N, C-alpha and C positions, 0 to 999 in steps of 0.2 A: 864697767865704763861706757856711759852713753855714746850711742853713735856706732859703737863697736859691732862690728859685721861676727853673727854666733849667737848663739844661748848664753846666756849669761852660765848658767852650772855648767856646760861644757867648756865654754871657754874656761873658767876656773879649774873641773877638771886636767884640762890641757895644761896649767900651769902648775895645779898641781905634779902632776908627773912628773914636767920637767923639774921641780925642786926636788921631789925624790930620789929623782936621778942625780942631778950635779952634789946633794948631798949623801949619797947614800944612804937612805933612810937612819942621819945620824941626828936629825933635826927636828925635837918633835912639832916647829912649830907652822910647817905643811899641814899636820894633820890635824891641828886642832881646827887652825883657822878655812878647812876642809870641811869640817866636822859644823861648828860654828856657820856659816858660812850656805852652804849646800844642802848638808844636810838639814841643820832647824826647817831649812826656807821651803824642801820639799817634807818635814814631818815624816823623815824616817831613821825612828829609834834603832834601828839596828848598824844602821851605818856609823852615827852619831856615838854611836856607843863601842863600836867597832872604832873607829878611829881612836877616839879621847883613849882607848885599854892600849890601843900602839903607842901613842905619845908615851904614856905612862911605864910603857915597858921598857922606854930608848934609857940606858945608863949615861947619865951627867956627865959621869967621869969617863967616857971614853975619847972623849974628845974636846980635852982644855981649854980651848979659843971659845967652844959649843956652850959650856957647864952653865954661866950664868942664864944665857936666851932658853937653855932650855929648862931647868929648874924655872923658871918664870910661867914659860908655858906650860910646864908639868901641874903647876898650880891650878896655873888655869883650866888647866883640862879637868882636874880633883875636883872645881869650882862646878864645871859646867857638868859634869857629873851625880853633883850632887842635887843639880837644880833639873836633873831629866825630868821628870814632871811636872813642870812650870815652863820649859820649852817645845816640849813634845805632845801633844796633843794627843787623848788614850786613843787606842785604833780605833777607827771607825766602823768596820767589820765588825766588831761585836756588836752585840746585840744589848743594847741601851735599855736597863731594868725598869720596868713596870711601877710607877709608882699607888701606892694601894691607899684606895680614898678615905 
């Protein structure tokens, strides 16, 4: 939110931690949202993939009241994972191959 105190990524992480605490890790939504909002912005491939894999590991049948929301977010997590190379640029620390004349 514009005008809010603190760095946006740090605020997002605080909200993420609180959401995960409140739902005891039973909802995929906060994991997918953090991956999409923060890991993509930071271009952090490892965190992006880790968060989405954690979202996919949640059993949607464990909490019937969250089943639909978890299934929707897990579908999005699979979609995002399939587009990792489009969303996260190659590692800038890797040498760029030279073109031959």
